[in-house]
C-alpha positions as CSV (number, residue, x, y, z in Angstrom):
1,M,74.6,225.1,-53.7
2,N,73.9,221.7,-52.9
3,R,73.8,220.6,-49.0
4,A,73.4,217.3,-47.3
5,H,69.9,217.1,-46.1
6,E,70.5,215.5,-42.4
7,T,67.6,214.1,-40.4
8,Q,67.5,213.0,-36.9
9,T,64.9,211.2,-34.9
10,G,64.3,210.4,-31.7
11,D,64.7,207.3,-30.0
12,S,63.2,204.3,-31.1
13,C,63.0,200.7,-31.3
14,S,61.5,197.3,-32.6
15,P,62.2,193.6,-33.6
16,A,65.2,191.8,-34.7
17,V,66.2,190.8,-38.0
18,H,69.5,188.7,-38.9
19,L,72.1,190.0,-41.2
20,M,74.0,186.9,-42.8
21,G,74.6,187.8,-46.7
22,G,77.6,188.5,-48.6
23,K,78.8,185.3,-49.6
24,G,79.0,186.4,-53.3
25,R,80.6,189.7,-52.9
26,I,84.2,188.3,-52.9
27,H,83.6,186.2,-56.1
28,L,82.3,189.6,-57.8
29,M,85.2,191.6,-57.0
30,A,87.5,188.6,-58.0
31,D,86.1,188.6,-61.5
32,L,86.7,192.4,-61.6
33,F,90.3,191.7,-61.0
34,S,90.9,189.1,-63.3
35,H,90.3,191.4,-66.1
36,Q,92.6,194.2,-67.6
37,F,90.8,197.4,-66.9
38,P,90.3,199.8,-69.4
39,Y,91.7,203.0,-69.5
40,D,88.2,204.8,-69.9
41,V,88.0,207.1,-66.8
42,R,84.3,206.5,-66.4
43,M,84.9,202.5,-66.4
44,K,87.7,203.3,-63.8
45,N,85.8,205.1,-61.5
46,T,82.8,202.9,-61.5
47,L,85.2,199.8,-60.7
48,L,86.3,201.9,-57.9
49,L,82.8,202.7,-56.3
50,T,81.7,199.2,-57.0
51,A,84.7,197.4,-55.3
52,L,84.3,199.7,-52.2
53,L,80.7,199.2,-51.8
54,L,80.8,195.4,-52.7
55,G,83.5,194.9,-50.5
56,T,82.0,197.1,-47.6
57,A,78.9,194.7,-47.8
58,S,81.1,191.6,-46.8
59,T,83.0,192.7,-43.9
60,A,82.7,195.0,-40.6
61,R,82.4,198.2,-38.7
62,A,84.8,201.1,-38.8
63,A,84.2,203.1,-35.7
64,S,86.9,205.9,-36.4
65,L,85.9,206.3,-40.0
66,S,82.4,206.4,-38.9
67,E,83.1,209.3,-37.0
68,G,83.4,211.5,-39.9
69,L,79.7,211.0,-41.4
70,P,77.1,213.5,-41.4
71,A,74.0,213.0,-39.1
72,G,71.0,211.7,-40.9
73,A,72.4,208.6,-42.9
74,L,69.7,206.7,-44.5
75,M,71.7,203.4,-44.2
76,T,75.4,202.7,-43.7
77,L,77.5,199.5,-44.1
78,E,80.5,199.3,-41.9
79,T,83.4,197.1,-41.7
80,K,86.3,196.5,-38.9
81,N,88.9,194.0,-38.3
82,A,87.4,191.6,-41.3
83,G,90.4,189.9,-42.4
84,G,89.0,186.6,-40.6
85,A,85.8,187.1,-42.4
86,I,87.7,187.5,-46.0
87,D,89.9,184.5,-45.1
88,R,87.1,182.2,-44.3
89,F,84.8,183.4,-47.5
90,S,87.8,183.4,-49.7
91,G,88.4,179.7,-48.9
92,L,85.0,178.7,-49.8
93,L,85.6,180.2,-53.0
94,V,89.1,178.6,-53.6
95,S,87.3,175.2,-52.6
96,A,84.6,176.0,-55.3
97,V,86.8,176.9,-58.0
98,N,89.3,174.0,-57.2
99,G,86.2,171.7,-57.2
100,F,84.9,172.9,-60.7
101,A,88.2,173.1,-62.1
102,G,89.4,170.1,-61.1
103,G,92.9,171.1,-60.0
104,D,94.5,173.6,-57.5
105,E,94.3,176.9,-59.4
106,G,91.6,178.6,-57.1
107,G,94.5,179.8,-54.7
108,E,96.4,181.6,-57.7
109,M,93.0,183.1,-58.8
110,V,91.8,184.3,-55.6
111,G,94.8,184.7,-53.3
112,G,96.2,188.1,-54.9
113,F,92.9,189.9,-54.7
114,Q,92.1,188.4,-51.2
115,Q,95.4,190.3,-49.8
116,I,94.1,193.6,-51.6
117,L,90.8,193.2,-49.6
118,K,92.3,192.4,-46.5
119,G,94.7,195.3,-46.9
120,S,91.8,197.6,-47.3
121,L,88.3,196.5,-46.3
122,G,89.8,194.2,-43.8
123,Q,91.0,196.8,-41.6
124,E,88.3,199.7,-41.8
125,A,85.7,200.6,-44.4
126,V,82.3,202.6,-44.3
127,A,79.9,203.3,-46.8
128,G,76.5,205.2,-46.6
129,V,73.6,206.9,-48.6
130,F,72.4,210.0,-47.8
131,S,69.8,212.5,-48.7
132,V,71.2,215.5,-50.4
133,G,69.4,218.7,-50.9
134,N,69.4,220.1,-54.7
135,A,68.2,223.3,-56.3
136,G,64.2,223.7,-55.9
137,G,63.8,221.8,-52.7
138,T,64.2,218.3,-54.2
139,F,66.2,215.8,-52.6
140,S,68.1,212.7,-54.0
141,P,70.1,209.7,-52.5
142,E,74.0,210.0,-52.9
143,L,77.0,207.3,-52.0
144,L,79.7,208.1,-49.8
145,A,82.4,205.1,-49.2
146,V,85.7,205.3,-47.5
147,S,88.5,202.5,-46.7
148,K,91.8,202.5,-45.0
149,V,94.5,201.1,-47.7
150,D,98.2,199.3,-47.2
151,K,100.5,199.9,-49.4
152,L,99.0,196.9,-51.9
153,S,95.6,197.6,-52.0
154,G,96.6,201.6,-52.2
155,E,98.4,200.9,-55.5
156,F,95.3,198.8,-56.7
157,F,92.8,201.5,-56.0
158,A,95.2,204.3,-57.4
159,S,95.5,202.3,-60.6
160,L,91.7,203.1,-60.7
161,M,92.2,206.7,-60.9
162,E,92.7,209.1,-63.6
163,P,95.6,211.4,-62.5
164,R,94.2,214.7,-62.8
165,K,94.2,218.1,-60.9
166,G,91.7,218.4,-57.9
167,A,90.8,220.1,-54.8
168,R,91.7,219.9,-51.3
169,V,89.7,220.0,-48.1
170,G,92.1,220.2,-45.2
171,D,94.8,217.0,-45.3
172,Y,93.0,215.4,-48.4
173,T,92.9,215.8,-51.9
174,F,90.2,214.5,-54.5
175,S,89.2,215.1,-58.1
176,R,86.3,214.3,-60.4
177,Q,86.4,210.8,-61.8
178,G,84.0,210.6,-64.6
179,S,80.7,211.1,-62.7
180,T,81.8,210.8,-59.2
181,F,84.4,212.4,-56.9
182,A,87.6,210.5,-55.2
183,G,90.7,210.8,-54.0
184,M,93.5,209.2,-51.8
185,A,95.3,210.7,-48.9
186,N,96.9,209.8,-45.5
187,G,96.1,206.2,-46.0
188,L,92.3,206.5,-47.1
189,V,90.9,206.1,-50.2
190,Y,87.3,207.6,-50.7
191,V,84.8,208.4,-53.1
192,S,81.2,209.9,-53.6
193,T,78.8,210.6,-56.2
194,N,78.3,214.3,-54.6
195,K,81.0,216.8,-54.1
196,D,79.4,218.5,-51.2
197,L,79.0,215.2,-49.4
198,L,82.6,214.3,-50.2
199,M,83.9,217.5,-48.8
200,G,81.6,217.8,-45.6
201,Y,83.2,214.3,-44.9
202,L,86.7,215.3,-45.4
203,G,86.2,218.6,-43.6
204,R,85.2,216.5,-40.7
205,L,88.1,214.4,-40.9
206,S,89.9,217.3,-40.6
207,G,88.6,218.4,-37.7
208,K,85.7,220.6,-38.8
209,A,83.2,221.0,-36.4
210,A,79.8,219.7,-37.9
211,P,76.9,217.6,-37.1
212,R,78.0,214.1,-36.8
213,L,76.1,210.6,-37.1
214,M,78.0,209.2,-34.0
215,N,76.3,211.9,-32.0
216,S,72.9,211.1,-33.1
217,A,70.5,208.9,-30.9
218,A,68.9,207.4,-33.9
219,Y,72.5,206.0,-34.7
220,T,73.9,205.0,-31.4
221,V,70.9,203.3,-29.5
222,P,70.6,200.5,-32.0
223,R,74.5,200.5,-32.9
224,R,75.6,200.2,-29.3
225,A,73.0,197.2,-28.6
226,T,74.6,195.2,-31.5
227,G,78.2,195.8,-30.5
228,E,81.2,195.8,-32.5
229,Q,80.9,193.5,-35.5
230,E,83.0,192.5,-38.9
231,L,80.2,193.3,-40.9
232,S,77.2,196.0,-39.6
233,L,74.3,197.6,-41.1
234,F,72.4,200.5,-40.1
235,L,69.0,201.7,-41.4
236,N,67.2,204.5,-40.5
237,F,63.4,204.4,-41.6
238,S,62.2,207.3,-39.8
239,A,64.6,209.3,-42.1
240,T,63.8,207.8,-44.9
241,A,59.9,208.3,-44.4
242,K,60.8,212.0,-43.7
243,V,62.4,212.2,-47.1
244,I,59.5,210.4,-48.8
245,R,57.1,212.6,-47.1
246,G,58.8,215.9,-48.2
247,V,59.2,214.5,-51.9
248,L,55.5,213.6,-52.2
249,G,54.2,216.7,-50.4
250,K,56.1,219.4,-52.4
251,E,55.4,217.6,-55.9
252,I,51.9,216.2,-55.3
253,S,49.5,215.6,-52.0
254,L,50.3,212.3,-50.5
255,P,48.0,209.9,-51.7
256,R,45.4,208.6,-49.4
257,L,46.9,204.9,-49.8
258,L,50.5,206.0,-49.2
259,S,50.2,208.1,-46.3
260,P,49.6,205.2,-43.9
261,L,52.7,203.2,-45.7
262,V,54.8,206.4,-44.8
263,D,53.5,206.6,-41.2
264,A,54.1,202.5,-40.8
265,L,57.9,203.5,-42.2
266,D,58.1,206.1,-39.9
267,T,57.3,204.0,-36.6
268,L,59.8,201.3,-37.8
269,G,62.3,203.6,-36.4
270,Q,66.1,202.7,-36.7
271,Y,67.6,199.4,-37.1
272,A,71.2,198.0,-36.8
273,A,72.5,194.5,-37.2
274,G,75.7,192.8,-37.8
275,F,77.6,189.5,-37.7
276,T,81.3,188.2,-37.0
277,T,82.6,184.9,-38.3
278,T,84.2,182.5,-36.0
279,A,86.0,179.0,-36.3
280,G,82.7,177.5,-35.9
281,G,80.5,179.5,-38.2
282,L,79.4,183.2,-37.4
283,T,77.4,185.2,-34.5
284,A,74.9,187.6,-35.1
285,A,73.2,190.5,-33.5
286,S,70.4,193.0,-34.2
287,A,68.7,195.8,-32.4
288,H,65.4,197.5,-33.7
289,A,64.6,200.7,-32.4
290,A,60.8,201.5,-32.8
291,N,60.0,205.1,-33.2
292,V,57.9,206.0,-30.0
293,Q,56.4,209.1,-31.4
294,G,55.6,207.0,-34.7
295,K,51.8,207.6,-35.5
296,D,51.1,204.0,-36.3
297,R,50.4,203.2,-32.7
298,P,49.0,199.8,-33.5
299,L,52.3,198.5,-35.5
300,Y,54.4,200.0,-32.5
301,R,52.2,197.8,-30.3
302,I,52.9,194.7,-32.2
303,L,56.7,195.3,-32.8
304,T,57.3,195.6,-28.8
305,D,55.1,192.7,-27.7
306,S,56.4,190.1,-25.9
307,A,55.5,186.6,-24.5
308,D,56.1,183.6,-22.1
309,F,56.1,180.7,-24.5
310,T,54.8,177.3,-23.9
311,V,54.4,176.0,-27.6
312,Q,57.5,174.1,-27.6
313,D,55.5,171.9,-25.1
314,I,53.4,170.5,-28.2
315,I,55.9,171.0,-31.2
316,P,57.3,167.6,-32.4
317,A,60.9,167.0,-31.4
318,G,61.7,166.0,-34.8
319,A,61.1,169.4,-36.3
320,E,63.6,170.7,-38.6
321,A,63.1,174.3,-38.0
322,V,60.9,176.3,-35.6
323,V,60.4,180.2,-35.5
324,A,58.5,181.3,-32.6
325,S,57.4,185.0,-32.2
326,A,55.2,187.1,-29.9
327,C,52.4,188.4,-31.8
328,A,49.9,191.0,-30.3
329,P,46.2,189.8,-30.5
330,E,45.6,193.1,-32.8
331,S,48.1,191.6,-35.4
332,G,45.3,190.0,-37.2
333,A,42.9,193.3,-37.2
334,Y,46.1,195.2,-38.6
335,L,46.9,192.8,-41.4
336,G,43.3,193.0,-42.2
337,R,43.1,196.7,-42.7
338,W,46.0,196.5,-44.9
339,L,44.7,193.7,-46.9
340,T,41.2,195.8,-47.2
341,R,43.5,198.7,-48.7
342,V,44.8,196.4,-51.5
343,D,41.8,194.3,-52.3
344,L,41.5,196.0,-55.3
345,F,44.4,195.1,-56.7
346,D,43.8,191.3,-56.1
347,P,43.3,189.6,-59.5
348,L,41.8,186.4,-58.4
349,G,39.5,188.1,-55.8
350,F,40.5,185.9,-53.3
351,L,40.7,188.5,-50.5
352,T,36.9,189.5,-51.3
353,D,35.6,185.6,-51.4
354,S,37.4,184.5,-48.3
355,Q,36.5,187.7,-46.3
356,L,40.0,187.2,-45.0
357,A,40.4,190.5,-43.6
358,S,37.1,190.4,-41.4
359,H,38.2,187.1,-40.3
360,L,41.5,188.2,-39.3
361,E,40.0,190.9,-37.4
362,R,37.2,189.0,-35.3
363,S,40.1,186.7,-34.5
364,G,42.0,189.2,-32.3
365,A,39.2,188.7,-29.6
366,W,40.3,185.1,-28.9
367,L,44.1,184.9,-29.9
368,G,46.8,185.2,-27.4
369,H,50.4,186.2,-27.7
370,E,52.4,183.4,-29.1
371,C,52.9,182.3,-33.0
372,A,55.1,179.7,-34.3
373,Q,56.0,178.6,-38.0
374,V,57.2,175.0,-37.9
375,T,58.9,172.9,-40.6
376,L,58.3,169.3,-39.6
377,A,60.8,166.3,-40.5
378,G,61.4,165.7,-44.0
379,G,60.2,169.3,-45.0
380,M,63.7,170.5,-46.1
381,K,64.2,167.9,-48.8
382,S,60.5,168.3,-50.2
383,G,61.8,171.7,-51.8
384,L,63.7,169.4,-54.2
385,D,60.2,168.1,-55.7
386,V,60.3,170.7,-58.7
387,S,57.1,168.6,-60.0
388,N,55.2,170.0,-57.1
389,P,55.6,173.5,-56.1
390,L,53.4,173.0,-52.9
391,A,55.2,170.1,-51.6
392,S,56.5,171.6,-48.5
393,L,52.9,172.4,-47.5
394,D,53.0,168.5,-46.4
395,Y,55.5,169.6,-43.8
396,T,54.5,172.9,-42.7
397,V,52.4,173.9,-39.8
398,S,51.3,177.0,-37.8
399,Y,50.9,177.4,-34.1
400,Q,48.8,180.1,-32.4
401,R,47.9,180.7,-28.6
402,V,44.4,180.8,-27.9
403,A,43.1,182.9,-25.2
404,D,39.3,182.5,-25.6
405,M,38.7,178.7,-26.4
406,T,35.1,179.0,-26.9
407,A,35.3,181.9,-29.2
408,A,37.9,180.3,-31.3
409,Q,35.9,177.0,-31.7
410,A,32.9,178.9,-32.6
411,Q,34.3,181.0,-35.4
412,M,37.2,178.8,-36.8
413,P,34.6,176.5,-38.8
414,E,33.2,179.2,-40.6
415,Y,36.7,180.7,-41.5
416,A,38.2,177.6,-42.7
417,D,34.9,177.0,-45.0
418,S,35.2,180.7,-46.2
419,V,38.9,180.1,-47.0
420,N,38.7,176.8,-48.9
421,A,35.7,178.1,-50.9
422,A,37.8,181.0,-51.8
423,I,40.8,178.6,-52.9
424,A,38.4,176.7,-55.1
425,G,37.0,179.8,-56.8
426,A,40.7,180.9,-57.2
427,S,41.7,177.8,-59.1
428,E,38.7,178.9,-61.9
429,S,39.8,182.5,-61.8
430,L,43.4,181.3,-62.5
431,K,42.6,179.5,-65.3
432,K,40.3,181.9,-66.8
433,L,43.4,184.5,-66.3
434,L,45.3,182.0,-68.3
435,K,42.9,181.6,-71.0
436,D,42.6,185.4,-71.4
437,D,46.2,185.9,-71.4
438,L,46.8,183.4,-74.3
439,F,49.6,181.6,-72.1
440,G,51.4,184.5,-72.3
441,T,53.6,186.6,-69.5
442,V,51.0,185.3,-66.8
443,G,51.3,181.7,-67.9
444,R,55.1,181.5,-68.4
445,S,55.7,183.0,-64.8
446,L,53.9,179.9,-63.0
447,P,56.3,177.8,-61.4
448,G,57.8,174.6,-62.6
449,E,56.1,172.6,-65.3
450,M,52.7,174.5,-65.4
451,G,54.8,177.4,-66.7
452,A,56.9,175.6,-69.0
453,A,53.6,174.3,-70.5
454,A,52.0,177.5,-70.7
455,A,55.0,179.0,-72.4
456,A,54.8,176.0,-74.9
457,G,51.3,177.0,-75.9
458,G,48.8,173.9,-77.6
459,A,48.0,171.0,-76.0
460,A,50.9,171.3,-73.5
461,A,49.3,174.8,-72.3
462,S,46.0,172.9,-71.8
463,G,47.7,170.5,-69.7
464,S,48.7,173.5,-67.6
465,L,45.0,174.1,-66.9
466,K,44.9,170.6,-65.2
467,M,47.9,171.1,-63.3
468,V,46.1,174.0,-62.0
469,D,43.1,171.8,-61.1
470,A,45.7,169.2,-59.3
471,M,47.5,171.8,-57.4
472,L,44.7,173.8,-56.0
473,G,42.3,171.0,-56.0
474,N,44.3,169.3,-53.3
475,L,44.7,172.6,-51.5
476,K,42.8,172.9,-48.5
477,M,43.0,174.4,-45.0
478,V,42.9,172.4,-42.3
479,Y,42.7,173.1,-38.4
480,A,42.7,171.4,-34.9
481,F,43.3,172.5,-31.5
482,R,45.7,171.0,-28.9
483,G,46.0,172.2,-25.5
484,D,45.8,175.9,-25.7
485,Y,47.0,176.3,-29.1
486,L,45.2,176.2,-32.6
487,I,47.1,174.4,-35.2
488,T,46.7,175.1,-38.9
489,A,48.0,173.6,-42.0
490,F,47.2,173.2,-45.7
491,S,47.9,169.7,-45.8
492,Q,46.1,167.0,-43.4
493,A,49.3,164.8,-43.4
494,A,51.1,168.0,-41.8
495,L,48.2,168.3,-39.5
496,D,48.2,164.5,-38.4
497,A,51.9,164.8,-37.9
498,A,51.5,167.9,-35.5
499,L,48.6,166.1,-33.6
500,D,50.8,162.9,-33.2
501,E,50.8,162.4,-29.2
502,G,53.1,159.5,-29.4
503,T,56.0,161.8,-30.4
504,A,58.0,163.7,-28.0
505,P,58.0,167.3,-27.7
506,L,60.6,169.7,-28.7
507,A,60.9,170.8,-25.0
508,Q,62.4,167.3,-23.9
509,D,64.6,167.2,-27.1
510,A,68.5,167.0,-25.9
511,G,69.4,169.6,-28.9
512,F,66.7,172.0,-27.9
513,M,67.5,171.9,-24.4
514,A,71.4,172.3,-25.2
515,A,70.6,175.3,-27.1
516,G,69.6,177.4,-24.1
517,I,66.8,178.9,-25.5
518,E,64.9,181.3,-22.8
519,P,61.1,180.9,-23.6
520,R,60.2,183.6,-20.7
521,F,59.4,187.1,-21.4
522,S,60.7,186.8,-24.9
523,A,60.2,188.5,-28.3
524,G,60.8,185.5,-29.8
525,W,63.3,182.3,-30.7
526,T,64.3,180.3,-33.6
527,Y,65.6,176.7,-33.3
528,A,67.3,174.7,-36.3
529,P,68.8,171.7,-35.7
530,N,71.5,170.3,-37.8
531,P,69.6,169.2,-41.0
532,E,70.0,165.7,-43.1
533,D,72.8,166.3,-45.5
534,I,71.8,166.6,-49.3
535,S,73.5,164.5,-52.2
536,G,74.7,166.1,-55.1
537,E,72.9,163.4,-56.8
538,E,69.6,164.7,-55.2
539,L,70.5,168.3,-56.3
540,S,71.4,167.2,-59.9
541,E,68.2,165.3,-60.4
542,A,66.0,168.0,-59.1
543,I,67.9,170.5,-61.5
544,M,67.4,168.0,-64.6
545,S,63.9,167.5,-63.8
546,N,63.3,171.1,-63.7
547,L,64.9,171.7,-67.1
548,G,63.3,168.8,-68.4
549,A,59.7,170.4,-68.0
550,G,60.7,172.6,-70.8
551,G,63.4,170.9,-72.3
552,E,61.5,168.0,-73.7
553,M,58.7,170.2,-75.3
554,M,61.2,172.4,-76.9
555,D,63.2,169.2,-78.3
556,E,59.9,168.1,-79.9
557,E,59.0,171.5,-81.3
558,M,62.6,171.4,-83.0
559,A,62.1,168.1,-84.1
560,E,59.2,168.7,-86.0
561,T,60.8,171.6,-87.8
562,D,63.9,169.9,-88.6
563,T,62.1,166.9,-90.2
564,A,59.6,169.5,-92.2
565,E,62.8,171.3,-93.6
566,T,65.7,168.7,-94.0
567,G,64.2,165.4,-93.9
568,D,64.4,162.5,-91.3
569,D,68.3,161.9,-92.2
570,M,69.2,165.3,-90.8
571,D,66.7,164.9,-88.1
572,M,68.7,162.0,-87.0
573,E,71.9,163.7,-87.3
574,Y,70.5,166.5,-85.1
575,D,69.4,163.9,-82.2
576,D,72.8,162.6,-82.0
577,E,74.5,166.1,-81.7
578,G,71.9,166.8,-79.0
579,M,72.7,163.8,-77.2
580,D,76.4,165.1,-77.0
581,T,75.5,168.3,-75.6
582,G,72.9,166.8,-73.2
583,E,75.6,164.4,-71.7
584,M,78.0,167.7,-71.6
585,M,75.3,169.7,-70.2
586,S,74.7,166.7,-67.4
587,G,78.1,166.5,-66.5
588,M,78.5,170.4,-65.6
589,I,75.1,169.9,-63.5
590,G,76.6,167.3,-61.7
591,T,79.9,168.9,-60.7
592,M,77.9,172.0,-59.9
593,S,75.7,170.0,-57.9
594,D,78.2,168.2,-55.5
595,L,79.9,171.7,-55.2
596,M,76.6,173.0,-54.0
597,A,76.0,170.1,-51.8
598,D,79.0,170.5,-50.1
599,L,78.6,174.1,-49.5
600,I,74.8,173.7,-48.1
601,N,76.0,170.7,-45.9
602,R,78.6,172.5,-44.1
603,Y,75.5,174.0,-42.6
604,D,74.9,172.3,-39.2
605,G,71.8,174.5,-37.7
606,Q,71.4,177.8,-35.8
607,T,69.6,179.5,-32.6
608,V,68.4,183.0,-32.2
609,Q,66.8,184.4,-28.8
610,S,65.2,187.9,-29.2
611,A,64.4,190.0,-26.1
612,V,62.6,193.3,-25.5
613,Q,63.6,196.2,-23.1
614,G,61.9,199.5,-23.5
615,N,60.9,200.1,-27.1
616,V,64.3,198.2,-27.9
617,I,64.3,194.7,-29.5
618,T,67.7,192.7,-29.6
619,S,68.4,189.6,-31.2
620,K,71.6,187.1,-30.7
621,S,72.1,184.5,-33.2
622,N,74.4,181.4,-33.6
623,V,75.1,179.9,-36.8
624,L,77.2,176.5,-37.0
625,Y,79.0,176.5,-40.3
626,R,81.9,174.7,-41.0
627,W,84.3,176.9,-43.1
């Protein structure tokens, strides 16, 4: 008989990640609602499960429903009081539909389903993934989702279920719906891929005594740190590692490469995050509880490191984005050990040629505890230059605090020369790989014009080799020291901008000071001021340029084929039709670009502040967005 495999771990804690996803969920659900549902039981049940899961991923935490969850969940998504979030995301969707259709149909299309969402997931909802034990000692991940419903949303979910005789657990009934089990009772709709998992949950709701997730420290420590949110996520890395170790240990002995990976996963402990929308954007919080008993001790120390930051005193004030983090000096050595493990899988031989692992390990002797990744002024729009995939490197620099300047100055020339020699060698290796591949899957996977040229073959493909030379030939690691910091970049222009002492530092920037970031005893912080707006025309040009990389070559091939088979007259007719199609596509791209630019330009920046307390790293975020 199946049984829920419930795992519990000790307290744990670690860095902070920020959850801001889910914008496309309402659109997907609207698609489902806009079609006439078939009568096939399996399809109806699939729609029910999909609606619950996708909806739960776009709203908030439901404490009362969570109380019935069994202990040891691998992950949960929870919603509570999310009506405001549904209204705001629906408003964006309505605006996009109206802009694309050129009318006011958006409100009519979205309005009905918006009310269904508010009456169900907007109240309370929870979905979880659990490891369920099967015969023979094997385990399988199973889903459980439940949501409160009002009259309108209840009728909607009921229409997705096939009436049939079922079973009862306490005050709740359910029946098999295709390959899953679902039911509705007492203002709830619930569905699961496993019968025993659903029965256990309904039993807890009916008052049955059984281990509960709410009584597990692995769950409560990070969840209490994040507080109540409209949408909440919980991940139990330690429980997942336990399941993986059990499965691999039973079927085969744990491979040498996977053993440290599982140990690292276990050391990550538990993680919780969530967000709540506001009139001015959204606020987010996260808490990472690293596993104190985890076997990967270097990783634990890295996760719980902190620093007193002063890097803001030399970062240029015009920076478009700064992500500063506490980085333990042993971080390089730790990364180096992992690179050594995967060295054999490097097709270009870059890791071996650069001796990167060795240099990273040696750098731990002279590095401090501060790291920062900075996007300089102009970096955001550089991504629109599709002809040069590495254009953003002209605006990207990294900062690292130096604890022993003499040792750093002694090692860096050798380190930079080794990396640059390896980059030059990688160019030749990549070209050889492309030739051996005959411009097949490897060539087509290259970015931008190189991929299009490789896919076209012939002379165009040989042009992709020249592009490799042009791109990697100009790629060079450069560095300099300023104050107590090592500054590295892969563009001399970026390094020069970072070294310009005539530019005011970020610490003196009015916007940065107003953000109230606390740099002392911090796990890290992020500062991104309101970026420069992007026009629809700029987006459209970038998209058309990217399409043109392969489109022109395709047109040439089709024209040659057409001429050979039908003559010049038919070829001329084809060109006329192609022009009409091109104009129509250009118009559609222009409309979509204007809509995308509007959504992007509503973003007005963000700040993130992280702190360490014991083995728990908490993070608070504030994102400015004009709904």
